[in-house]
N, C-alpha and C positions, 0 to 999 in steps of 0.2 A: 715780623716785618719782612724777613727774607722770604717767607712762604707766600706773602702777598705779591712780592716782586716776581717770584718764580711763576706764580699762577698767571699774572698779567703778561709776562714774557711768553709763557706757553700759549695763552689765548691769542696773543698777537701773531705768533708763528702759525697757529692753526688757521686763523682768519686769512693771513696772507697766502698760505698754501691753498686754501679753498678758493680764493679769488683767482689765483693762477690756474688752478685746475678747472674752474668753471668758465673761464674766459673762452669765448667762441674761437675755435681754430679754423684754419682754412682746410677743411676736409675735402679731399679730392675723390673723384669717381673714376673707376677703371674705364679705359677708352672704349672697350666693347660694351660695357653696361651703359655708358653715356650715349654711345651711338644707337643702341637699342631704344633708350628712353626718347631720344629725339625722333627716331623713326616711328615709334609708337604714337607720339603726340602728333606728328605730321600725318600719319594714317588716319587718326581720329578726326583731325580737322578736314582732311580731304574727303573722308566719308560723310562728314557732317555737311559739307558744301557740295558734294557730288562732283568734285574736281580731282584731277590726278595730283600726286605729290609734286610740288614745284621742283623743277630741274634747274641747275644742278642741285643735288641734295646737300645738306650741311654735312661736312666730313669732319669728324673729331680727330685731330692729329695728336693731341696730348691729353693726359688726364685733366679734365676741367675741375674747377672749384665747384663743389656741390651746390652752393647757393646760386652761382651763376647759371649752372645747368638747370636748376629748378625754375629760375626766373624765365629762362628761354622756353622751357616746356610749358609752363603756365601760360606764357604769351601765345604760344602756338595753339594751345587748346582753346584759348579765349578769342582767337582772331576771328574777324568777320569774314563773310563770304564776298567775293570768291577768294579762295585760298590759292593765290598765285605767286606768292613770295613769302619769305620768312620775316617775322616781326623784328624790329630793330633791337630789342633786348637780347636776341640770339647772338649778337656780336660779343656779348659778355663771355661766352664759352671759350673764346680765344684769349681771354685775359688770364694770367696766372695768379692774380690777386683778387680778393673780394673787394669790390669798389666801395663797400660800406653801405650804410643805410641810404635809402632813397630820400632825398630832401623833401620836406613837407610841400614845397611849392611845385614839385613835379608830379603830375597826375600819371601814375603808372598805367592806368587804363588807356589814356590817350597816347602815351608813349608806345604802348604795345600795338597800337593801331598803325604806327608808322612801319613801313615795310622796306626791306632791303631789296633793291632791284638790280 
């Protein structure tokens, strides 16, 4: 009986530790790497549209959350022409927290078409 209790307790501890270790964290990206990623995405969109990179450029001031940076760069590369402003999801790079999952009722494709002027 004690062996079963010990086994169940051990299994519970392992499951809880795996759940804690597998939970998504708020991984950040170095400022220089983030700036390079945004500029590369902007250059791609500018070349695709035949326009210059919008001015002023997005300046990364602090290490952004990786997911927020990814949403920004995906939005830039998927933006329509003319590429004259950065997409709205790029505001996320200035948040220090991951806003979580995008609700089902928000169309990310339409949201990324909205631009910051």
